[in-house]
C-alpha positions in Angstrom: -9.2 70.4 -112.2 -9.3 68.5 -108.9 -6.4 68.7 -106.5 -4.2 65.6 -106.4 -2.9 64.0 -103.3 0.7 65.1 -104.4 -0.4 68.7 -104.6 -2.0 68.5 -101.1 1.1 67.4 -99.3 3.7 69.4 -97.7 7.0 67.5 -96.9 8.5 67.4 -93.5 11.5 69.1 -94.8 9.7 71.9 -96.3 7.6 72.4 -93.2 10.5 72.6 -90.9 12.2 75.0 -93.1 9.2 77.2 -93.6 8.5 77.4 -89.9 12.0 78.6 -89.0 13.6 75.4 -88.0 17.3 76.1 -87.8 19.2 73.4 -85.9 17.1 71.4 -83.4 13.7 71.1 -82.1 10.6 69.0 -81.8 7.4 69.2 -83.6 4.6 66.9 -84.6 4.1 66.7 -88.3 1.4 65.2 -90.3 0.0 65.3 -93.9 -1.6 68.7 -94.3 -3.5 70.2 -97.2 -2.3 72.9 -99.5 -4.9 73.1 -102.2 -2.7 75.1 -104.8 -4.8 74.6 -107.9 -6.2 77.5 -110.0 -9.7 76.7 -111.2 -12.4 78.4 -113.3 -14.7 78.9 -110.3 -14.5 82.3 -108.4 -11.9 82.7 -105.8 -13.7 82.4 -102.4 -12.9 82.9 -98.7 -11.7 80.0 -96.6 -14.6 78.5 -94.9 -13.5 75.1 -93.7 -13.8 74.5 -89.9 -10.8 72.9 -88.2 -10.7 69.2 -87.5 -9.0 67.3 -84.7 -5.9 66.6 -86.9 -5.5 70.1 -88.2 -3.6 71.3 -85.1 -0.7 68.8 -85.6 1.7 71.4 -87.0 0.7 74.4 -85.0 3.0 73.8 -82.0 6.7 73.3 -81.7 9.3 72.9 -79.0 12.4 75.1 -79.6 15.8 74.1 -78.7 15.8 76.3 -75.6 12.7 74.6 -74.4 10.3 77.4 -75.3 7.1 76.6 -77.2 6.4 78.2 -80.5 2.7 78.4 -81.4 1.7 79.1 -84.9 -1.6 80.7 -84.2 -4.3 79.9 -86.8 -6.2 83.0 -86.0 -5.6 86.5 -87.4 -5.3 89.4 -84.9 -7.4 92.5 -85.1 -7.7 93.4 -81.5 -9.9 90.5 -80.4 -7.0 88.6 -78.7 -7.8 85.2 -80.0 -4.1 84.3 -80.1 -3.7 85.2 -76.5 -6.5 82.9 -75.5 -5.4 80.1 -77.6 -1.8 80.5 -76.3 -3.3 80.1 -72.9 -4.9 76.8 -74.1 -1.3 75.7 -75.3 0.3 76.8 -72.0 -2.4 74.8 -70.0 -1.6 71.6 -71.9 2.1 72.0 -71.8 2.6 73.3 -68.2 4.3 76.5 -69.1 4.1 80.2 -68.3 3.4 83.1 -70.7 7.1 83.9 -71.0 7.8 80.4 -72.3 5.5 80.6 -75.3 6.1 82.5 -78.6 2.9 83.1 -80.5 3.3 84.0 -84.2 1.0 84.5 -87.1 2.0 81.9 -89.7 2.6 82.8 -93.3 0.5 80.8 -95.9 3.4 78.4 -96.5 3.9 77.6 -92.9 0.4 76.2 -92.2 -2.3 74.5 -94.2 -5.4 76.7 -94.9 -7.5 77.4 -91.9 -10.8 79.0 -91.5 -10.9 82.8 -92.0 -11.2 84.8 -88.7 -14.8 85.7 -88.5 -18.0 85.1 -86.6 -16.7 85.1 -83.0 -15.5 81.5 -83.9 -11.8 81.7 -82.9 -11.9 80.3 -79.5 -15.2 78.3 -80.1 -13.8 76.3 -83.0 -10.2 76.2 -82.3 -10.2 75.5 -78.6 -10.3 71.7 -79.0 -7.9 71.3 -82.0 -5.3 73.6 -80.2 -5.7 71.7 -76.9 -5.4 68.3 -78.6 -2.3 69.3 -80.5 -0.5 70.7 -77.5 -1.5 67.6 -75.5 -0.1 65.3 -78.2 3.1 67.3 -78.0 3.3 66.9 -74.4 2.7 63.1 -74.6 5.5 62.9 -77.1 7.8 64.6 -74.8 6.7 62.6 -71.9 7.4 59.4 -73.9 10.7 60.6 -74.8 11.6 61.6 -71.2 10.5 58.1 -70.0 12.6 56.4 -72.7 15.6 58.4 -71.7 15.1 57.8 -68.0 14.3 54.1 -68.5 11.1 54.3 -66.6 7.3 54.1 -67.4 5.8 57.3 -68.6 3.2 57.3 -65.8 6.0 57.6 -63.3 6.8 61.1 -64.5 5.2 64.1 -63.0 4.4 67.4 -64.7 6.7 70.3 -64.1 6.8 73.7 -65.3 8.4 73.3 -68.8 9.3 69.6 -68.3 8.9 66.6 -66.0 10.1 65.4 -62.6 11.5 61.9 -62.1 10.9 59.8 -59.1 14.3 60.7 -57.7 13.4 64.4 -57.9 15.6 65.3 -60.9 14.2 67.2 -63.8 14.0 66.8 -67.5 13.1 70.1 -69.3 11.6 70.2 -72.7 14.8 71.7 -74.0 16.8 68.8 -72.7 14.6 66.4 -74.6 15.0 68.1 -78.1 17.5 66.6 -80.5 18.6 67.4 -84.0 16.1 64.9 -85.4 12.5 66.0 -85.0 10.1 63.3 -83.8 7.4 62.6 -86.5 4.1 61.3 -85.5 2.2 60.2 -88.6 -1.5 59.8 -89.1 -1.1 56.1 -88.9 0.4 55.8 -85.3 -2.1 58.0 -83.6 -5.1 56.4 -82.1 -8.0 58.9 -82.5 -10.1 56.7 -79.9 -7.4 57.1 -77.2 -6.2 60.8 -77.4 -3.9 62.0 -74.5 -5.4 63.6 -71.5 -6.4 67.3 -72.3 -5.8 69.4 -69.2 -7.9 72.2 -70.7 -10.9 69.8 -70.3 -9.8 67.8 -67.1 -8.6 70.6 -65.0 -11.9 72.4 -64.7 -11.9 74.5 -61.6 -8.0 74.0 -61.1 -6.6 75.5 -64.4 -3.0 76.9 -64.3 -3.2 79.1 -67.3 -6.8 79.1 -68.5 -9.0 81.6 -66.5 -6.1 83.8 -65.8 -5.9 87.4 -67.1 -2.8 87.3 -69.1 -1.8 90.6 -70.8 -1.5 90.5 -74.5 2.0 89.7 -75.6 1.9 92.6 -78.1 0.6 95.2 -75.6 3.9 96.9 -75.0 4.8 96.9 -78.7 1.4 98.4 -79.6 1.5 101.4 -77.1 5.2 102.1 -77.9 4.7 102.1 -81.6 6.9 99.1 -82.2 4.1 96.9 -83.7 4.5 96.5 -87.5 1.2 97.0 -89.4 0.9 96.8 -93.2 1.8 100.4 -93.9 5.0 100.0 -91.8 6.6 97.2 -93.9 9.7 98.1 -95.7 11.2 95.7 -98.3 14.6 96.2 -100.0 14.2 98.0 -103.3 10.5 98.9 -102.4 8.8 101.8 -104.3 5.6 103.5 -103.5 2.3 103.1 -105.2 -1.0 105.2 -105.1 -4.2 104.1 -106.8 -7.0 106.2 -108.3 -10.0 104.4 -107.6 -13.3 104.4 -109.4 -15.6 107.3 -108.2 -18.7 105.0 -108.1 -19.6 101.2 -107.9 -18.9 99.4 -111.1 -17.1 102.3 -112.9 -14.3 101.3 -115.3 -11.4 103.2 -116.8 -12.4 104.7 -120.2 -9.4 106.9 -120.9 -6.4 108.3 -119.2 -4.3 111.3 -119.9 -1.1 110.9 -117.8 1.3 113.0 -119.9 1.8 115.6 -117.2 2.4 113.0 -114.5 4.7 111.0 -116.5 6.8 114.0 -117.3 7.7 114.1 -113.6 10.9 112.4 -112.5 10.6 108.7 -111.7 6.8 108.5 -112.1 5.1 105.5 -113.9 1.4 105.4 -114.5 -0.3 101.9 -114.9 -3.9 101.3 -115.9 -5.5 98.0 -114.7 -8.9 96.8 -115.8 -9.6 93.2 -115.0 -13.4 93.1 -115.3 -15.6 91.6 -112.5 -14.4 89.2 -109.8 -15.4 88.5 -106.2 -15.2 92.1 -105.1 -16.9 93.6 -108.1 -15.1 95.5 -110.9 -11.2 95.8 -110.6 -10.5 98.8 -112.6 -8.0 101.5 -111.5 -5.1 103.8 -112.4 -2.0 103.2 -110.4 1.0 105.6 -110.0 4.3 104.3 -108.9 7.4 106.4 -107.7 10.5 106.0 -105.5 9.5 109.1 -103.8 6.3 108.6 -101.9 6.0 112.4 -101.3 5.7 113.3 -105.0 2.7 110.7 -105.5 0.0 113.2 -104.5 1.2 115.7 -107.0 1.4 113.1 -109.7 -2.1 111.8 -109.0 -3.4 115.3 -109.2 -1.9 115.8 -112.6 -3.7 112.7 -114.1 -6.9 113.1 -116.0 -9.0 110.0 -115.9 -12.3 109.6 -117.8 -14.6 107.0 -116.2 -17.2 104.8 -117.9 -20.0 105.1 -115.3 -23.0 102.9 -115.0 -26.2 104.1 -113.4 -25.3 103.7 -109.7 -27.7 103.4 -106.8 -28.9 106.5 -105.0 -30.5 106.5 -101.6 -34.1 106.9 -102.7 -33.9 104.0 -105.0 -32.3 101.8 -102.3 -35.0 102.9 -99.8 -37.7 101.7 -102.3 -35.9 98.4 -103.0 -35.4 97.5 -99.3 -38.9 98.7 -98.2 -40.7 96.1 -96.1 -44.0 97.7 -96.9 -43.6 97.2 -100.7 -42.8 93.5 -100.3 -45.6 93.1 -97.8 -48.2 94.6 -100.2 -47.1 92.1 -102.8 -46.9 89.4 -100.2 -43.6 88.2 -102.0 -41.3 87.3 -99.2 -38.6 84.9 -100.4 -37.9 82.9 -97.3 -39.9 81.6 -94.4 -37.8 81.0 -91.3 -40.5 79.9 -88.9 -44.2 79.3 -89.1 -46.5 77.7 -86.4 -50.0 78.2 -85.1 -52.5 80.6 -86.4 -51.7 84.4 -86.5 -55.3 85.3 -86.7 -56.4 83.2 -83.9 -53.7 84.6 -81.7 -54.6 88.1 -82.6 -58.2 87.4 -81.6 -57.3 86.4 -78.1 -54.9 89.3 -77.6 -55.8 92.0 -75.1 -53.3 94.4 -76.6 -52.1 94.5 -80.2 -49.3 96.6 -81.8 -47.9 97.0 -85.3 -44.6 98.8 -85.7 -41.9 99.3 -88.3 -38.2 99.4 -87.5 -35.4 100.6 -89.6 -31.6 100.6 -89.5 -29.3 102.2 -92.1 -26.4 101.1 -94.2 -23.1 101.2 -92.1 -19.3 101.1 -92.7 -16.6 99.2 -90.7 -14.6 102.4 -90.4 -11.5 100.8 -88.9 -8.8 102.9 -87.3 -6.2 101.5 -89.9 -7.0 102.1 -93.6 -6.1 99.3 -95.9 -2.4 98.9 -97.0 -0.2 96.1 -98.5 3.3 95.5 -99.8 3.8 93.1 -102.7 7.0 91.7 -104.2 6.4 89.9 -107.5 9.5 88.0 -108.7 9.9 85.3 -111.1 10.6 82.6 -108.4 8.2 83.8 -105.7 5.5 86.4 -104.9 5.3 87.7 -101.3 2.5 89.8 -99.8 2.5 91.6 -96.5 -0.9 92.7 -95.4 -3.5 92.7 -92.6 -6.4 90.4 -93.5 -8.8 88.1 -91.8 -8.1 85.4 -94.5 -4.6 85.2 -95.8 -5.5 82.3 -98.0 -8.2 84.3 -99.8 -5.6 87.0 -100.4 -3.2 84.4 -101.7 -5.6 82.9 -104.1 -6.8 86.3 -105.3 -3.4 87.6 -105.9 -2.4 84.5 -107.7 -5.6 84.8 -110.0 -5.0 88.6 -110.5 -1.3 88.2 -111.7 -1.7 84.8 -113.4 0.4 82.7 -111.1 0.0 79.5 -109.3 -1.2 79.9 -105.8 1.9 77.9 -104.4 4.1 80.8 -105.9 2.4 83.3 -103.5 3.3 83.6 -99.8 1.2 85.9 -97.8 2.7 87.2 -94.6 -0.3 88.3 -92.3 0.1 91.2 -90.1 -1.9 92.6 -87.1 -4.9 94.7 -88.2 -5.9 98.1 -86.8 -9.5 96.9 -86.8 -11.3 94.3 -88.9 -15.0 93.8 -87.9 -15.7 91.6 -91.0 -14.3 94.2 -93.3 -10.8 92.6 -93.7 -11.7 89.3 -95.3 -11.2 91.1 -98.6 -7.9 93.3 -98.8 -7.9 94.8 -102.3 -4.7 96.8 -101.5 -3.0 93.5 -101.8 -4.3 92.8 -105.2 -3.4 96.3 -106.3 0.1 96.1 -104.8 0.7 92.8 -106.6 -0.5 94.1 -110.0 1.7 97.2 -109.8 4.7 95.2 -108.6 4.3 92.9 -111.6 4.1 95.8 -113.9 7.3 97.6 -112.6 9.4 94.6 -111.4 10.0 96.0 -107.9 8.3 95.6 -104.6 5.5 98.1 -104.2 3.6 99.4 -101.1 0.0 100.7 -101.6 -1.6 102.8 -98.9 -5.3 103.6 -99.0 -6.6 107.0 -97.9 -9.4 107.3 -95.5 -11.7 108.4 -98.4 -10.7 105.3 -100.4 -11.6 103.1 -97.5 -15.0 104.5 -97.2 -15.8 104.2 -100.9 -14.1 101.1 -102.1 -15.0 98.4 -99.6 -18.3 96.7 -98.6 -20.9 97.7 -96.2 -23.5 96.5 -93.7 -26.9 96.5 -95.5 -30.0 98.6 -94.4 -32.9 96.7 -92.7 -36.5 97.3 -92.9 -38.8 95.3 -90.3 -42.5 95.2 -89.8 -43.7 93.3 -86.7 -47.3 92.8 -85.8 -47.7 91.2 -82.3 -50.0 91.1 -79.3 -50.1 90.3 -75.6 -52.9 88.4 -73.7 -54.5 89.3 -70.5 -52.1 86.9 -68.6 -49.1 88.8 -70.2 -48.2 86.0 -72.7 -47.3 86.9 -76.3 -50.4 86.0 -78.2 -49.0 86.3 -81.8 -45.9 87.4 -83.6 -45.7 88.1 -87.3 -42.2 89.4 -88.3 -41.4 90.4 -91.9 -38.1 92.1 -92.8 -36.1 93.1 -95.9 -32.3 93.4 -96.3 -29.5 92.3 -98.6 -27.5 89.2 -98.7 -24.4 89.4 -96.4 -22.6 86.1 -96.7 -23.0 85.9 -100.5 -23.2 89.6 -101.1 -19.7 89.9 -102.6 -19.9 87.0 -104.8 -20.1 87.7 -108.6 -23.6 88.5 -109.7 -24.3 85.2 -111.5 -23.1 83.1 -108.5 -24.7 85.3 -105.9 -28.1 85.2 -107.7 -27.8 81.3 -107.9 -26.9 81.0 -104.2 -29.9 83.2 -103.2 -32.3 81.0 -105.1 -30.8 77.8 -103.4 -30.8 79.1 -99.9 -31.7 82.0 -97.6 -28.7 84.0 -96.4 -28.0 83.0 -92.9 -25.9 86.1 -92.2 -28.8 88.5 -93.2 -31.3 86.4 -91.0 -28.9 85.9 -88.0 -30.7 86.5 -84.7 -34.2 86.9 -86.4 -36.0 84.1 -84.4 -36.8 85.4 -80.9 -36.0 83.1 -78.0 -39.5 83.6 -76.5 -42.4 81.2 -76.4 -44.9 82.1 -79.2 -47.4 79.6 -80.2 -48.7 81.6 -83.1 -45.7 83.0 -85.1 -44.3 83.7 -88.6 -41.0 85.1 -89.5 -40.3 85.9 -93.2 -37.7 87.9 -95.1 -36.3 88.8 -98.4 -32.6 89.3 -99.1 -32.6 91.6 -102.0 -29.4 92.1 -104.0 -28.6 95.7 -104.9 -25.6 97.4 -106.6 -24.2 98.3 -103.2 -21.3 96.0 -102.2 -22.5 94.1 -99.1 -20.4 91.9 -96.8 -20.0 91.0 -93.2 -20.2 93.7 -90.6 -19.8 93.1 -86.9 -22.5 90.5 -85.8 -23.8 90.6 -89.3 -27.7 90.7 -89.2 -27.9 90.0 -85.4 -27.7 93.6 -84.3 -30.5 95.0 -86.6 -32.7 92.0 -86.1 -32.3 92.3 -82.2 -33.1 96.0 -82.4 -36.5 95.2 -83.9 -37.3 92.2 -81.7 -36.3 93.7 -78.4 -37.9 97.0 -79.2 -41.2 95.1 -79.8 -40.9 93.1 -76.7 -40.6 96.3 -74.8 -43.6 97.8 -76.5 -45.7 94.6 -75.5 -44.5 94.8 -72.0 -45.6 98.5 -71.9 -49.0 97.8 -73.3 -49.5 95.0 -70.8 -48.2 97.3 -67.9 -45.8 94.6 -66.9 -42.1 95.3 -65.9 -39.9 94.6 -68.9 -37.7 92.1 -66.9 -40.8 90.3 -65.6 -42.4 90.2 -69.1 -39.3 88.6 -70.6 -39.0 86.1 -67.8 -42.6 85.2 -68.1 -42.4 84.5 -71.8 -39.1 82.5 -72.0 -39.3 78.7 -72.2 -37.4 76.3 -69.8 -34.9 75.8 -72.6 -33.7 79.3 -72.2 -32.4 78.9 -68.7 -29.0 80.4 -69.5 -30.7 83.5 -70.9 -32.9 83.7 -67.8 -29.6 83.6 -65.7 -28.0 86.6 -67.5 -31.3 88.6 -67.3 -31.4 88.0 -63.5 -27.7 88.8 -63.2 -27.9 92.0 -65.2 -31.0 92.9 -63.1 -28.9 92.3 -59.9 -25.9 94.3 -60.9 -27.9 97.3 -62.1 -30.4 97.2 -59.2 -33.2 97.0 -61.6 -35.8 96.5 -58.9 -34.9 99.9 -57.7 -35.3 101.7 -61.0 -37.0 105.0 -60.8 -37.7 107.1 -63.8 -36.9 110.8 -63.2 -37.5 113.6 -65.6 -35.3 113.3 -68.6 -33.8 110.1 -67.3 -34.7 106.5 -68.3 -33.5 103.0 -68.0 -34.0 100.2 -70.5 -33.4 96.6 -71.0 -32.8 94.2 -73.9 -31.3 90.7 -74.4 -30.3 88.2 -77.2 -28.7 84.9 -77.7 -25.8 85.3 -80.1 -25.9 82.5 -82.9 -28.1 80.4 -80.5 -25.1 80.0 -78.1 -24.2 83.1 -76.1 -26.9 84.7 -74.1 -26.4 88.4 -73.3 -28.5 90.9 -71.4 -28.0 94.6 -71.3 -29.4 97.5 -69.1 -28.8 101.1 -70.3 -29.2 104.4 -68.6 -30.0 107.3 -70.8 -30.2 111.0 -69.9 -31.5 113.9 -71.8 -29.7 117.4 -71.8 -32.1 119.9 -73.4 -29.7 122.8 -73.0 -27.1 121.3 -75.2 -29.7 119.3 -77.2 -28.1 115.8 -76.4 -29.1 112.3 -75.8 -26.4 110.7 -73.7 -26.0 107.1 -72.7 -24.6 107.5 -69.2 -24.1 103.8 -68.0 -24.5 100.3 -69.3 -24.5 97.0 -67.4 -24.0 93.8 -69.3 -24.2 90.2 -68.2 -23.1 87.4 -70.6 -22.7 83.7 -70.6 -20.0 82.6 -73.0 -19.2 79.2 -71.4 -15.6 78.5 -70.3 -13.8 81.9 -70.0 -10.1 81.5 -71.1 -9.1 85.0 -70.2 -11.5 87.1 -68.1 -9.8 90.5 -68.7 -9.8 89.9 -72.5 -13.4 88.9 -72.5 -14.4 91.9 -70.6 -12.5 94.1 -73.0 -14.3 92.5 -75.9 -17.7 93.1 -74.3 -16.9 96.7 -73.6 -15.9 97.1 -77.2 -19.2 95.6 -78.1 -21.0 98.1 -76.0 -19.2 101.1 -77.4 -19.9 99.8 -80.9 -23.6 99.4 -80.0 -23.8 102.9 -78.6 -22.2 104.1 -81.9 -24.7 102.3 -83.9 -27.6 103.6 -82.0 -26.6 107.2 -81.8 -24.2 107.9 -84.7 -23.6 105.6 -87.6 -25.3 106.0 -91.0 -24.3 105.8 -94.6 -26.1 107.0 -97.7 -25.4 106.8 -101.4 -25.7 109.1 -104.4 -25.2 107.6 -107.9 -23.1 104.8 -106.7 -20.9 107.0 -104.6 -20.7 107.0 -100.7 -21.8 110.4 -99.3 -19.9 110.0 -96.1 -16.2 109.8 -96.9 -14.4 110.5 -93.6 -15.1 110.8 -89.8 -16.5 114.3 -90.0 -19.5 113.0 -91.9 -19.5 109.3 -90.8 -19.5 109.9 -87.0 -18.7 107.2 -84.4 -18.8 107.4 -80.7 -16.2 109.4 -79.1 -14.2 108.9 -76.0 -16.1 111.8 -74.1 -19.4 110.1 -75.2 -18.6 106.6 -73.8 -20.8 105.4 -71.0 -19.6 103.9 -67.7 -19.6 100.2 -68.1 -20.1 97.2 -65.7 -19.6 93.7 -67.1 -20.4 90.5 -65.4 -19.5 87.1 -66.8 -21.7 84.2 -65.9 -19.7 80.8 -66.3 -21.8 77.7 -65.7 -19.2 75.5 -67.5 -19.2 73.7 -70.7 -17.3 74.6 -73.9 -16.3 78.2 -74.7 -18.7 80.1 -77.0 -18.4 83.2 -79.1 -17.5 86.5 -77.5 -16.1 88.8 -80.3 -19.5 90.3 -81.3 -22.0 88.5 -79.0 -22.9 91.5 -76.7 -23.5 94.0 -79.6 -27.0 93.0 -80.6 -28.7 93.9 -77.3 -27.1 97.3 -76.9 -29.1 99.5 -79.4 -32.6 98.3 -78.2 -31.6 98.7 -74.5 -30.7 102.3 -75.3 -34.0 103.1 -77.3 -36.0 101.3 -74.6 -34.3 103.6 -72.1 -35.1 106.5 -74.2 -38.7 105.6 -74.1 -38.7 105.3 -70.3 -37.3 108.8 -70.2 -39.4 110.6 -72.8 -42.3 108.4 -73.7 -41.3 108.4 -77.3 -40.5 105.4 -79.3 -37.5 105.5 -81.6 -38.1 102.9 -84.3 -35.4 104.2 -86.8 -31.7 104.4 -86.2 -29.5 106.3 -85.6 -31.4 108.4 -83.0 -30.7 112.0 -82.5 -32.1 114.8 -80.3 -33.6 116.5 -83.2 -35.3 113.4 -84.7 -36.6 112.2 -81.2 -38.1 115.5 -80.2 -39.6 116.2 -83.6 -41.2 112.8 -83.6 -44.6 112.0 -82.2 -44.9 110.1 -78.9 -45.1 106.2 -79.4 
């Protein structure tokens, strides 16, 4: 049933109440959409990008003159709220102390795009800037009316305006008990107010400054409230016995021993298949959280298991050689020229296979949620990248209208694409509905590894060559993986989507930026029984590993310096990539590179989502005594356009570097009969503090709009490391993760 205009509106009174309006203040309100209609189609994440009008209700002036910013971005460490708050401050001429940045509940803002894809600053910069500029203009008009002068005679002042006589009118002085309403009809979209974020280039007051995150002190002192910290009056505690393998369903439950314990209640849930797969679990609820483990241990659950995937079967399904033999690639991304003709003129030719494994998000904070299901309202407290997805999933799970469900989003202890879905919220809601009390569900680390979705494995085959002049003669790149963006959809919907279109998440970054007259890039996105979904940078990292490794191999065959080879094969249109390559060469003293015994330096680059060019140089040292490959230093140059907060951007780049080192050296998942074999950090290793390299980050800022930062530096890191390893050892690593044993047991490349 379609959504009606009446269902899409939120009244001014409701909006002001929901956003905490108590006595007086000023906001801009408009018609905003709340699509609260349950439908037969599967509940899907929130994809809609923001438009110019969407920011109208995100910014308010409080009675004391401070600005409240309802940030339409979820927080998981990337600091998007900080950057956008600086945009608001730029437009309204205020300091960091004068702005209050909050995460809106689902009843305080119309649905906005889920927080993914390094898109927060890129997509929300202009709507936030315009909203704050409109609020400034409204305040200016009010100040002019109060002073009885033309608005253009007022001058901007910190938190207000200066009149010609030198007196000041602060924002707080301009707020009355009746909010000013600017409707859609009296705004002229052709004549928006001046936006200082754009017009003050080179003279910004807030943008370009390294503000510290407003939650920093609370985080380091333990005051920040995460999902597991929420406490609601009357709350009880829940623990869930999850399926031991993908697709398993509860067959029978013997809970007599557990239910004989004081205050224990056992609930069996089986909702069949949904967006996340099979929802089947046994829940235990108690007023005493410390008795839950004992109760869980006393329950005997028999599971109906289907034949789950094991690693050998997955390796066969995702084998590029198998698909190449049958010549059955599903999608052709690019094809031009003549591969055979290109190979004929090549002085050197090489054919190589590159592989990357399944991987987990492994966030610091395992999933948790608190749910309170009442007759009049349902409330959820959870850390999620998409609170509206959680809202609609919970509504569907417990049979309520979405407008009855309010999600209070909280800061996440890591997301990386893994918190779009928060099944702990569904579980807490189902248990709360069953017992009639608020319930908190906390996942264990083992549950976190088994019951989420994963980065798919990749298998690449590249055949390429180089001419006498050092130009790429031909490029044939075939690869196989699984669908990422549609990986969690119900099977029938996902299969249909795969027929209609190639998965752009799987193929992200698979087209090299280099000039190639004779080229063909093909791939197949094969659906398996392993739950697949977004992982940091999606396909960009494994695709860059294959591409930049081959580029290094071609440079070596041609006896050309890797930097020179890249520059000679880049077109004029990749000037920004050329700039970052030259910058990283400069800061790393690339022209003075000397390869010593057991030491090597490597280079790689990539353009994330076609917008953010990055270049990386890595130093690798081999310690044979302790049998260790160590990344000792990494330099990174990046052009992400306008930099809102240099310190925050540098921190994000460093986080990408650490993640890339971990991807190259450590991370790998495998499966046995539908179960994850690595269930904690002793078996799924990530980079540790003492293994982190020294890092140097240089931001190249030529101007223009801001581009994605959150995962843009990741793709170039792993190939820079393996290229450095070749420089140190003469051995090519074409399969990740690399280890000392694997490298020195392998044959030289």
